[in-house]
N, C-alpha and C positions, 0 to 999 in steps of 0.2 A: 655807455648806455645805448642800447639799440631800440629806440622807440620810433614808431611810425604813426602817421596819421591814421586814425581809426582804432588804435590800440586803447584798451581800457587801462586806467591807472587807479592806484589806491595810494593816498597820501596818509601816512600814519600821523596820529594826533600828537601834539606836543605835551599834552597832559593826559593823565589816566582818566580824567572826568569827561574828556571829549571823545567823540567817535571819529573813526577814520573817514576821510572824504573820498568819494568815488566819482570818476568822470571819464570822459573820452577826449583824446587828443584831436583837436580840430586843425591845428597848424603847428609846424615846427618853425619857430622864429630864429633859433640859433642852435647849432650843434654843441659847441663848447664855449663857455659853460652852457648846459642845456637851458632852453627857454621855450616854453610851450604855451599855446592858446588852448585852454581847457573848457569844455562844456560839462559842467558838473551835473550830477544826477538830480540835484534840487532845482535845476533850471537856470542857474546863474552861469556866467562866463567870467573867466579871469585869465591873466597871464601868470604863469608859474615858473619860477627858477628854484627847483627843489634843492634842499640841503642834502648833504651826504647821508645816505641811508634812510631817508624819509619817504622815498618813492618806490613803489612796486609797479612794474609794467606787466600787463597781461595781454599777450598778443591778440590781435583781432581774430575772431573765430570766423572761419569760412562757412559758407552755407551748405557745404557738402554733408550729406547725411542728415540734414535738418529739415523738418517739415514746417511749413508756414503756420502761423498761429491760426487755430480754428480748422486746420485741415483734417479731413476725415479719411481714414484708411478703410478700404473696402476689400473684402475677401470674396472671391467668386468660387462657388462650390461646383466642381466639374461634373457632379452627378445630376445637376439640374439642367 
């Protein structure tokens, strides 16, 4: 598993009645077996040692090509 600090993770639920949990890796405590400190989207933090097949890692997205929230794009008309 190639997870890095800042990567988003999705932990699949154990039951069909539960939703998957989403969070961000804040610290890698151990590589093998993997053990991470996670900041969950609901505001909680925990240490996670995922079971086989329960974790999906989504690499941290760079800021390239992204605009800041609330940014306004302006177009200049060369005729004016």
